[in-house]
PyMOL Python script that loads the backbone (N, CA, C, O; Angstrom):
from pymol import cmd

cmd.read_pdbstr("""\
ATOM      1  N   MET A   1      18.358  -2.753  10.934  1.00  0.00           N
ATOM      2  CA  MET A   1      19.667  -2.359  10.902  1.00  0.00           C
ATOM      3  C   MET A   1      19.291  -2.564  13.251  1.00  0.00           C
ATOM      4  O   MET A   1      18.387  -2.663  14.080  1.00  0.00           O
ATOM      5  N   VAL A   2      21.326  -2.479  13.060  1.00  0.00           N
ATOM      6  CA  VAL A   2      21.383  -2.278  14.358  1.00  0.00           C
ATOM      7  C   VAL A   2      21.892  -0.642  14.868  1.00  0.00           C
ATOM      8  O   VAL A   2      22.345   0.305  14.226  1.00  0.00           O
ATOM      9  N   ALA A   3      21.695  -0.760  15.782  1.00  0.00           N
ATOM     10  CA  ALA A   3      21.333   0.596  17.094  1.00  0.00           C
ATOM     11  C   ALA A   3      22.734   1.713  16.373  1.00  0.00           C
ATOM     12  O   ALA A   3      22.718   2.800  15.795  1.00  0.00           O
ATOM     13  N   ASP A   4      24.412   0.245  17.003  1.00  0.00           N
ATOM     14  CA  ASP A   4      24.887   1.463  16.518  1.00  0.00           C
ATOM     15  C   ASP A   4      25.220   1.580  15.207  1.00  0.00           C
ATOM     16  O   ASP A   4      26.435   1.688  15.042  1.00  0.00           O
ATOM     17  N   GLN A   5      24.167   1.606  13.614  1.00  0.00           N
ATOM     18  CA  GLN A   5      24.935   1.799  12.449  1.00  0.00           C
ATOM     19  C   GLN A   5      25.906   3.458  13.025  1.00  0.00           C
ATOM     20  O   GLN A   5      25.846   4.255  13.961  1.00  0.00           O
ATOM     21  N   GLU A   6      26.821   3.222  11.624  1.00  0.00           N
ATOM     22  CA  GLU A   6      28.104   4.289  11.200  1.00  0.00           C
ATOM     23  C   GLU A   6      27.191   5.142  10.282  1.00  0.00           C
ATOM     24  O   GLU A   6      26.822   6.167  10.854  1.00  0.00           O
ATOM     25  N   ARG A   7      26.717   5.000   8.996  1.00  0.00           N
ATOM     26  CA  ARG A   7      26.442   6.364   8.742  1.00  0.00           C
ATOM     27  C   ARG A   7      24.539   6.050   7.700  1.00  0.00           C
ATOM     28  O   ARG A   7      23.615   5.238   7.679  1.00  0.00           O
ATOM     29  N   VAL A   8      24.678   6.470   7.485  1.00  0.00           N
ATOM     30  CA  VAL A   8      22.649   6.840   6.736  1.00  0.00           C
ATOM     31  C   VAL A   8      24.006   6.987   5.166  1.00  0.00           C
ATOM     32  O   VAL A   8      24.930   7.798   5.110  1.00  0.00           O
ATOM     33  N   ASP A   9      23.696   6.059   4.251  1.00  0.00           N
ATOM     34  CA  ASP A   9      23.315   6.102   2.542  1.00  0.00           C
ATOM     35  C   ASP A   9      23.194   7.087   2.924  1.00  0.00           C
ATOM     36  O   ASP A   9      23.164   7.719   3.980  1.00  0.00           O
ATOM     37  N   SER A  10      23.071   7.256   1.219  1.00  0.00           N
ATOM     38  CA  SER A  10      21.701   8.349   0.007  1.00  0.00           C
ATOM     39  C   SER A  10      21.378   8.577  -0.588  1.00  0.00           C
ATOM     40  O   SER A  10      21.417   8.028  -1.689  1.00  0.00           O
ATOM     41  N   TYR A  11      20.878   9.456  -0.326  1.00  0.00           N
ATOM     42  CA  TYR A  11      19.148   9.106  -0.476  1.00  0.00           C
ATOM     43  C   TYR A  11      19.746  10.747  -2.145  1.00  0.00           C
ATOM     44  O   TYR A  11      20.586  11.647  -2.162  1.00  0.00           O
ATOM     45  N   HIS A  12      18.633  10.214  -3.212  1.00  0.00           N
ATOM     46  CA  HIS A  12      18.111  11.660  -4.169  1.00  0.00           C
ATOM     47  C   HIS A  12      16.812  11.388  -4.464  1.00  0.00           C
ATOM     48  O   HIS A  12      16.428  10.239  -4.679  1.00  0.00           O
ATOM     49  N   GLN A  13      15.965  12.521  -4.500  1.00  0.00           N
ATOM     50  CA  GLN A  13      14.695  12.279  -4.915  1.00  0.00           C
ATOM     51  C   GLN A  13      14.617  13.201  -6.519  1.00  0.00           C
ATOM     52  O   GLN A  13      15.249  14.201  -6.859  1.00  0.00           O
ATOM     53  N   PHE A  14      14.006  12.725  -6.965  1.00  0.00           N
ATOM     54  CA  PHE A  14      13.577  13.525  -7.876  1.00  0.00           C
ATOM     55  C   PHE A  14      11.816  14.522  -8.253  1.00  0.00           C
ATOM     56  O   PHE A  14      10.814  13.948  -7.828  1.00  0.00           O
ATOM     57  N   ASP A  15      11.710  15.179  -8.610  1.00  0.00           N
ATOM     58  CA  ASP A  15      10.616  15.732  -8.002  1.00  0.00           C
ATOM     59  C   ASP A  15      10.436  16.911 -10.286  1.00  0.00           C
ATOM     60  O   ASP A  15      11.235  17.308 -11.134  1.00  0.00           O
ATOM     61  N   ALA A  16       9.326  16.897 -10.155  1.00  0.00           N
ATOM     62  CA  ALA A  16       8.794  17.682 -11.247  1.00  0.00           C
ATOM     63  C   ALA A  16       7.716  19.511 -11.513  1.00  0.00           C
ATOM     64  O   ALA A  16       6.757  19.664 -10.758  1.00  0.00           O
ATOM     65  N   TYR A  17       7.956  20.399 -12.326  1.00  0.00           N
ATOM     66  CA  TYR A  17       7.441  21.453 -11.706  1.00  0.00           C
ATOM     67  C   TYR A  17       6.748  21.901 -12.893  1.00  0.00           C
ATOM     68  O   TYR A  17       7.277  21.957 -14.003  1.00  0.00           O
ATOM     69  N   LEU A  18       5.975  22.107 -12.727  1.00  0.00           N
ATOM     70  CA  LEU A  18       5.387  23.004 -13.829  1.00  0.00           C
ATOM     71  C   LEU A  18       4.056  23.354 -13.935  1.00  0.00           C
ATOM     72  O   LEU A  18       2.993  22.760 -14.112  1.00  0.00           O
ATOM     73  N   GLY A  19       4.650  25.201 -13.675  1.00  0.00           N
ATOM     74  CA  GLY A  19       4.288  26.785 -14.037  1.00  0.00           C
ATOM     75  C   GLY A  19       3.309  26.929 -15.204  1.00  0.00           C
ATOM     76  O   GLY A  19       3.214  25.890 -15.856  1.00  0.00           O
ATOM     77  N   TRP A  20       2.305  28.285 -15.781  1.00  0.00           N
ATOM     78  CA  TRP A  20       1.635  28.666 -15.921  1.00  0.00           C
ATOM     79  C   TRP A  20       0.978  29.849 -16.173  1.00  0.00           C
ATOM     80  O   TRP A  20      -0.202  30.046 -15.884  1.00  0.00           O
ATOM     81  N   ALA A  21       1.536  30.451 -16.579  1.00  0.00           N
ATOM     82  CA  ALA A  21       1.208  31.972 -16.235  1.00  0.00           C
ATOM     83  C   ALA A  21      -0.492  32.397 -17.454  1.00  0.00           C
ATOM     84  O   ALA A  21      -0.368  32.869 -18.585  1.00  0.00           O
ATOM     85  N   ALA A  22      -1.920  32.052 -16.780  1.00  0.00           N
ATOM     86  CA  ALA A  22      -2.463  32.364 -17.491  1.00  0.00           C
ATOM     87  C   ALA A  22      -2.699  34.190 -17.199  1.00  0.00           C
ATOM     88  O   ALA A  22      -3.913  34.360 -17.079  1.00  0.00           O
ATOM     89  N   THR A  23      -2.589  34.388 -17.178  1.00  0.00           N
ATOM     90  CA  THR A  23      -2.779  35.944 -16.779  1.00  0.00           C
ATOM     91  C   THR A  23      -1.436  36.324 -16.442  1.00  0.00           C
ATOM     92  O   THR A  23      -0.386  35.706 -16.271  1.00  0.00           O
ATOM     93  N   GLU A  24      -1.863  37.785 -16.388  1.00  0.00           N
ATOM     94  CA  GLU A  24      -0.455  38.568 -14.810  1.00  0.00           C
ATOM     95  C   GLU A  24      -1.417  38.215 -13.736  1.00  0.00           C
ATOM     96  O   GLU A  24      -1.097  38.989 -12.834  1.00  0.00           O
ATOM     97  N   LYS A  25      -2.137  37.694 -13.424  1.00  0.00           N
ATOM     98  CA  LYS A  25      -2.731  37.950 -11.760  1.00  0.00           C
ATOM     99  C   LYS A  25      -2.942  36.109 -11.319  1.00  0.00           C
ATOM    100  O   LYS A  25      -3.156  35.337 -10.384  1.00  0.00           O
ATOM    101  N   VAL A  26      -2.706  36.187 -12.693  1.00  0.00           N
ATOM    102  CA  VAL A  26      -3.130  34.087 -12.365  1.00  0.00           C
ATOM    103  C   VAL A  26      -2.326  33.452 -12.756  1.00  0.00           C
ATOM    104  O   VAL A  26      -2.235  33.490 -13.983  1.00  0.00           O
ATOM    105  N   ARG A  27      -1.349  32.572 -12.049  1.00  0.00           N
ATOM    106  CA  ARG A  27      -0.933  31.473 -12.175  1.00  0.00           C
ATOM    107  C   ARG A  27      -1.617  29.485 -12.325  1.00  0.00           C
ATOM    108  O   ARG A  27      -2.460  29.257 -11.458  1.00  0.00           O
ATOM    109  N   LEU A  28      -1.414  28.664 -12.947  1.00  0.00           N
ATOM    110  CA  LEU A  28      -1.698  27.252 -12.434  1.00  0.00           C
ATOM    111  C   LEU A  28      -0.347  26.822 -12.587  1.00  0.00           C
ATOM    112  O   LEU A  28       0.437  27.563 -13.179  1.00  0.00           O
ATOM    113  N   TYR A  29       0.002  25.806 -12.166  1.00  0.00           N
ATOM    114  CA  TYR A  29       0.770  24.969 -11.267  1.00  0.00           C
ATOM    115  C   TYR A  29       0.437  23.065 -11.016  1.00  0.00           C
ATOM    116  O   TYR A  29      -0.120  22.578 -10.032  1.00  0.00           O
ATOM    117  N   ALA A  30       0.742  22.633 -11.701  1.00  0.00           N
ATOM    118  CA  ALA A  30       1.330  21.114 -11.164  1.00  0.00           C
ATOM    119  C   ALA A  30       2.850  20.490 -11.537  1.00  0.00           C
ATOM    120  O   ALA A  30       3.588  20.448 -12.521  1.00  0.00           O
ATOM    121  N   LYS A  31       2.860  19.828  -9.508  1.00  0.00           N
ATOM    122  CA  LYS A  31       3.802  19.383  -9.451  1.00  0.00           C
ATOM    123  C   LYS A  31       3.753  17.344  -9.283  1.00  0.00           C
ATOM    124  O   LYS A  31       2.767  16.610  -9.212  1.00  0.00           O
ATOM    125  N   VAL A  32       5.396  16.955  -9.269  1.00  0.00           N
ATOM    126  CA  VAL A  32       5.251  15.521  -8.783  1.00  0.00           C
ATOM    127  C   VAL A  32       6.061  15.570  -7.745  1.00  0.00           C
ATOM    128  O   VAL A  32       6.885  16.446  -8.009  1.00  0.00           O
ATOM    129  N   GLU A  33       6.360  14.958  -6.353  1.00  0.00           N
ATOM    130  CA  GLU A  33       7.162  15.261  -5.939  1.00  0.00           C
ATOM    131  C   GLU A  33       7.457  13.396  -5.213  1.00  0.00           C
ATOM    132  O   GLU A  33       6.577  12.585  -4.926  1.00  0.00           O
ATOM    133  N   ASN A  34       9.188  13.193  -5.084  1.00  0.00           N
ATOM    134  CA  ASN A  34       9.919  12.385  -4.874  1.00  0.00           C
ATOM    135  C   ASN A  34       9.404  11.051  -6.652  1.00  0.00           C
ATOM    136  O   ASN A  34       9.299   9.833  -6.511  1.00  0.00           O
ATOM    137  N   ILE A  35       9.189  11.806  -8.095  1.00  0.00           N
ATOM    138  CA  ILE A  35       9.046  10.772  -8.726  1.00  0.00           C
ATOM    139  C   ILE A  35       8.668   8.932  -8.937  1.00  0.00           C
ATOM    140  O   ILE A  35       7.858   8.091  -9.326  1.00  0.00           O
ATOM    141  N   PHE A  36      10.244   9.248  -8.207  1.00  0.00           N
ATOM    142  CA  PHE A  36      10.833   7.473  -8.879  1.00  0.00           C
ATOM    143  C   PHE A  36       9.998   6.715  -6.822  1.00  0.00           C
ATOM    144  O   PHE A  36       9.640   5.566  -6.562  1.00  0.00           O
ATOM    145  N   ASP A  37       9.998   7.616  -6.139  1.00  0.00           N
ATOM    146  CA  ASP A  37       8.601   6.470  -5.602  1.00  0.00           C
ATOM    147  C   ASP A  37       9.930   5.772  -4.555  1.00  0.00           C
ATOM    148  O   ASP A  37       9.861   4.588  -4.225  1.00  0.00           O
ATOM    149  N   GLU A  38      11.122   6.673  -4.098  1.00  0.00           N
ATOM    150  CA  GLU A  38      11.763   6.068  -3.217  1.00  0.00           C
ATOM    151  C   GLU A  38      11.430   6.563  -1.598  1.00  0.00           C
ATOM    152  O   GLU A  38      10.966   7.589  -1.102  1.00  0.00           O
ATOM    153  N   ALA A  39      12.070   4.880  -0.909  1.00  0.00           N
ATOM    154  CA  ALA A  39      12.197   5.386   0.622  1.00  0.00           C
ATOM    155  C   ALA A  39      13.306   5.914   1.254  1.00  0.00           C
ATOM    156  O   ALA A  39      14.015   4.909   1.323  1.00  0.00           O
ATOM    157  N   PRO A  40      13.675   6.436   1.551  1.00  0.00           N
ATOM    158  CA  PRO A  40      14.537   7.606   2.662  1.00  0.00           C
ATOM    159  C   PRO A  40      15.728   6.059   2.972  1.00  0.00           C
ATOM    160  O   PRO A  40      15.759   4.855   2.718  1.00  0.00           O
ATOM    161  N   PRO A  41      16.579   7.137   3.687  1.00  0.00           N
ATOM    162  CA  PRO A  41      18.014   5.738   4.285  1.00  0.00           C
ATOM    163  C   PRO A  41      17.206   5.454   6.158  1.00  0.00           C
ATOM    164  O   PRO A  41      16.903   6.256   7.041  1.00  0.00           O
ATOM    165  N   HIS A  42      17.125   4.059   6.070  1.00  0.00           N
ATOM    166  CA  HIS A  42      16.655   3.700   6.870  1.00  0.00           C
ATOM    167  C   HIS A  42      18.661   4.105   8.309  1.00  0.00           C
ATOM    168  O   HIS A  42      19.731   3.496   8.277  1.00  0.00           O
ATOM    169  N   ASP A  43      18.239   5.274   9.221  1.00  0.00           N
ATOM    170  CA  ASP A  43      18.358   5.439  10.262  1.00  0.00           C
ATOM    171  C   ASP A  43      18.181   5.570  11.491  1.00  0.00           C
ATOM    172  O   ASP A  43      17.433   6.269  12.174  1.00  0.00           O
ATOM    173  N   ALA A  44      19.443   4.339  11.834  1.00  0.00           N
ATOM    174  CA  ALA A  44      19.262   3.552  14.056  1.00  0.00           C
ATOM    175  C   ALA A  44      19.129   4.183  14.635  1.00  0.00           C
ATOM    176  O   ALA A  44      18.318   3.996  15.541  1.00  0.00           O
ATOM    177  N   SER A  45      19.757   5.256  14.538  1.00  0.00           N
ATOM    178  CA  SER A  45      19.609   6.551  15.072  1.00  0.00           C
ATOM    179  C   SER A  45      19.075   7.565  15.596  1.00  0.00           C
ATOM    180  O   SER A  45      19.285   8.159  16.654  1.00  0.00           O
ATOM    181  N   PHE A  46      18.440   7.697  14.851  1.00  0.00           N
ATOM    182  CA  PHE A  46      16.631   8.855  14.235  1.00  0.00           C
ATOM    183  C   PHE A  46      16.578   8.284  15.350  1.00  0.00           C
ATOM    184  O   PHE A  46      17.499   7.541  15.688  1.00  0.00           O
ATOM    185  N   PRO A  47      14.924   8.621  16.593  1.00  0.00           N
ATOM    186  CA  PRO A  47      14.402   7.867  17.830  1.00  0.00           C
ATOM    187  C   PRO A  47      12.346   7.979  16.576  1.00  0.00           C
ATOM    188  O   PRO A  47      11.270   8.469  16.919  1.00  0.00           O
ATOM    189  N   GLY A  48      12.605   7.527  15.719  1.00  0.00           N
ATOM    190  CA  GLY A  48      11.762   7.987  15.140  1.00  0.00           C
ATOM    191  C   GLY A  48       9.919   7.291  14.781  1.00  0.00           C
ATOM    192  O   GLY A  48       9.482   6.294  14.207  1.00  0.00           O
ATOM    193  N   VAL A  49       9.325   8.443  15.473  1.00  0.00           N
ATOM    194  CA  VAL A  49       7.899   7.584  15.554  1.00  0.00           C
ATOM    195  C   VAL A  49       6.886   6.406  14.448  1.00  0.00           C
ATOM    196  O   VAL A  49       6.321   5.316  14.531  1.00  0.00           O
ATOM    197  N   ARG A  50       7.098   7.313  13.615  1.00  0.00           N
ATOM    198  CA  ARG A  50       6.370   6.265  12.504  1.00  0.00           C
ATOM    199  C   ARG A  50       6.994   4.873  11.650  1.00  0.00           C
ATOM    200  O   ARG A  50       6.507   3.837  11.198  1.00  0.00           O
ATOM    201  N   ALA A  51       8.547   5.585  11.727  1.00  0.00           N
ATOM    202  CA  ALA A  51       9.887   4.155  11.249  1.00  0.00           C
ATOM    203  C   ALA A  51      11.144   5.413  11.482  1.00  0.00           C
ATOM    204  O   ALA A  51      11.165   6.633  11.643  1.00  0.00           O
ATOM    205  N   PRO A  52      11.720   4.757  11.426  1.00  0.00           N
ATOM    206  CA  PRO A  52      13.533   4.897  11.513  1.00  0.00           C
ATOM    207  C   PRO A  52      14.263   5.896  10.244  1.00  0.00           C
ATOM    208  O   PRO A  52      15.285   5.602   9.625  1.00  0.00           O
ATOM    209  N   TYR A  53      13.508   7.020  10.080  1.00  0.00           N
ATOM    210  CA  TYR A  53      13.440   7.444   8.827  1.00  0.00           C
ATOM    211  C   TYR A  53      13.625   9.319   9.681  1.00  0.00           C
ATOM    212  O   TYR A  53      12.998   9.393  10.737  1.00  0.00           O
ATOM    213  N   ASP A  54      14.363  10.600   9.281  1.00  0.00           N
ATOM    214  CA  ASP A  54      15.111  11.696   9.932  1.00  0.00           C
ATOM    215  C   ASP A  54      13.686  13.001   9.136  1.00  0.00           C
ATOM    216  O   ASP A  54      13.689  14.122   8.627  1.00  0.00           O
ATOM    217  N   PHE A  55      12.735  11.991   9.459  1.00  0.00           N
ATOM    218  CA  PHE A  55      11.698  13.050   8.849  1.00  0.00           C
ATOM    219  C   PHE A  55      11.656  14.684   9.118  1.00  0.00           C
ATOM    220  O   PHE A  55      10.760  15.427   8.718  1.00  0.00           O
ATOM    221  N   GLY A  56      13.126  15.188  10.084  1.00  0.00           N
ATOM    222  CA  GLY A  56      13.230  16.266   9.303  1.00  0.00           C
ATOM    223  C   GLY A  56      13.315  16.603   8.871  1.00  0.00           C
ATOM    224  O   GLY A  56      13.058  17.806   8.913  1.00  0.00           O
ATOM    225  N   GLN A  57      13.909  15.858   7.614  1.00  0.00           N
ATOM    226  CA  GLN A  57      14.814  16.301   6.379  1.00  0.00           C
ATOM    227  C   GLN A  57      14.138  14.840   5.188  1.00  0.00           C
ATOM    228  O   GLN A  57      14.782  14.854   4.139  1.00  0.00           O
ATOM    229  N   TYR A  58      13.194  13.862   5.208  1.00  0.00           N
ATOM    230  CA  TYR A  58      12.570  13.254   4.070  1.00  0.00           C
ATOM    231  C   TYR A  58      11.402  12.804   4.668  1.00  0.00           C
ATOM    232  O   TYR A  58      11.130  12.155   5.678  1.00  0.00           O
ATOM    233  N   ASP A  59      10.389  13.665   3.180  1.00  0.00           N
ATOM    234  CA  ASP A  59       9.450  12.413   3.951  1.00  0.00           C
ATOM    235  C   ASP A  59       8.830  12.177   3.652  1.00  0.00           C
ATOM    236  O   ASP A  59       8.426  12.499   2.535  1.00  0.00           O
ATOM    237  N   LEU A  60       8.303  11.459   4.401  1.00  0.00           N
ATOM    238  CA  LEU A  60       7.889  10.076   4.898  1.00  0.00           C
ATOM    239  C   LEU A  60       6.089   9.329   3.205  1.00  0.00           C
ATOM    240  O   LEU A  60       5.463   8.382   2.731  1.00  0.00           O
ATOM    241  N   ARG A  61       6.295  10.617   3.201  1.00  0.00           N
ATOM    242  CA  ARG A  61       5.262   9.818   2.218  1.00  0.00           C
ATOM    243  C   ARG A  61       4.583   9.103   0.983  1.00  0.00           C
ATOM    244  O   ARG A  61       3.558   8.602   0.519  1.00  0.00           O
ATOM    245  N   GLY A  62       6.110   9.478   0.766  1.00  0.00           N
ATOM    246  CA  GLY A  62       6.787   8.831  -1.285  1.00  0.00           C
ATOM    247  C   GLY A  62       6.241   9.875  -1.955  1.00  0.00           C
ATOM    248  O   GLY A  62       6.005  10.986  -1.481  1.00  0.00           O
ATOM    249  N   ARG A  63       5.975   9.381  -3.441  1.00  0.00           N
ATOM    250  CA  ARG A  63       5.368   9.314  -4.383  1.00  0.00           C
ATOM    251  C   ARG A  63       3.937  10.748  -4.847  1.00  0.00           C
ATOM    252  O   ARG A  63       3.182  10.414  -5.761  1.00  0.00           O
ATOM    253  N   TYR A  64       3.798  11.543  -4.491  1.00  0.00           N
ATOM    254  CA  TYR A  64       2.970  12.534  -4.541  1.00  0.00           C
ATOM    255  C   TYR A  64       2.601  13.169  -5.333  1.00  0.00           C
ATOM    256  O   TYR A  64       3.486  13.408  -6.154  1.00  0.00           O
ATOM    257  N   PHE A  65       1.042  13.920  -5.698  1.00  0.00           N
ATOM    258  CA  PHE A  65       1.093  14.771  -6.700  1.00  0.00           C
ATOM    259  C   PHE A  65       1.020  16.014  -6.847  1.00  0.00           C
ATOM    260  O   PHE A  65       2.235  16.196  -6.777  1.00  0.00           O
ATOM    261  N   ARG A  66       0.453  17.425  -7.050  1.00  0.00           N
ATOM    262  CA  ARG A  66      -0.068  18.304  -6.343  1.00  0.00           C
ATOM    263  C   ARG A  66      -1.176  18.827  -7.911  1.00  0.00           C
ATOM    264  O   ARG A  66      -1.732  17.897  -8.495  1.00  0.00           O
ATOM    265  N   VAL A  67      -1.316  19.740  -8.252  1.00  0.00           N
ATOM    266  CA  VAL A  67      -2.110  20.848  -8.178  1.00  0.00           C
ATOM    267  C   VAL A  67      -3.001  21.661  -8.119  1.00  0.00           C
ATOM    268  O   VAL A  67      -4.200  21.492  -7.900  1.00  0.00           O
ATOM    269  N   GLY A  68      -1.959  23.314  -8.479  1.00  0.00           N
ATOM    270  CA  GLY A  68      -2.897  24.085  -7.846  1.00  0.00           C
ATOM    271  C   GLY A  68      -2.727  26.133  -9.143  1.00  0.00           C
ATOM    272  O   GLY A  68      -2.272  26.341 -10.268  1.00  0.00           O
ATOM    273  N   PHE A  69      -3.488  27.224  -7.903  1.00  0.00           N
ATOM    274  CA  PHE A  69      -3.395  27.879  -8.462  1.00  0.00           C
ATOM    275  C   PHE A  69      -3.251  29.182  -7.228  1.00  0.00           C
ATOM    276  O   PHE A  69      -3.295  29.096  -6.000  1.00  0.00           O
ATOM    277  N   ASP A  70      -3.027  30.627  -8.311  1.00  0.00           N
ATOM    278  CA  ASP A  70      -2.405  31.197  -7.790  1.00  0.00           C
ATOM    279  C   ASP A  70      -3.000  33.046  -8.059  1.00  0.00           C
ATOM    280  O   ASP A  70      -2.774  33.750  -9.043  1.00  0.00           O
ATOM    281  N   VAL A  71      -3.697  33.364  -6.946  1.00  0.00           N
ATOM    282  CA  VAL A  71      -4.170  34.809  -7.517  1.00  0.00           C
ATOM    283  C   VAL A  71      -3.568  35.254  -6.630  1.00  0.00           C
ATOM    284  O   VAL A  71      -3.141  34.874  -5.539  1.00  0.00           O
ATOM    285  N   ALA A  72      -3.579  36.755  -7.645  1.00  0.00           N
ATOM    286  CA  ALA A  72      -2.717  37.968  -6.824  1.00  0.00           C
ATOM    287  C   ALA A  72      -3.425  39.138  -7.068  1.00  0.00           C
ATOM    288  O   ALA A  72      -3.846  39.496  -8.168  1.00  0.00           O
ATOM    289  N   PHE A  73      -3.610  40.047  -5.425  1.00  0.00           N
ATOM    290  CA  PHE A  73      -4.841  40.463  -5.231  1.00  0.00           C
ATOM    291  C   PHE A  73      -4.540  42.263  -5.746  1.00  0.00           C
ATOM    292  O   PHE A  73      -5.465  43.074  -5.722  1.00  0.00           O
TER     293      PHE A  73
END
""", "prot")
cmd.dss("prot")
cmd.show_as("cartoon", "prot")
cmd.util.cbc("prot")
cmd.orient("prot")
């Protein structure tokens, strides 16, 4: 793309989250971020180091999964 790009394309990212309170103090969770593994829109005006994307607004990792738990003391 040329540096005089007039606009940045729209971008939609879909995530899923599932949480469960095992007890009053223990919570388990699992989530998938960027389910469809969409790449962020090209932004020729952003001085990106790794890619021409505004990584202040977009995550460059693509699809990823997280599982974990929280414990209250």
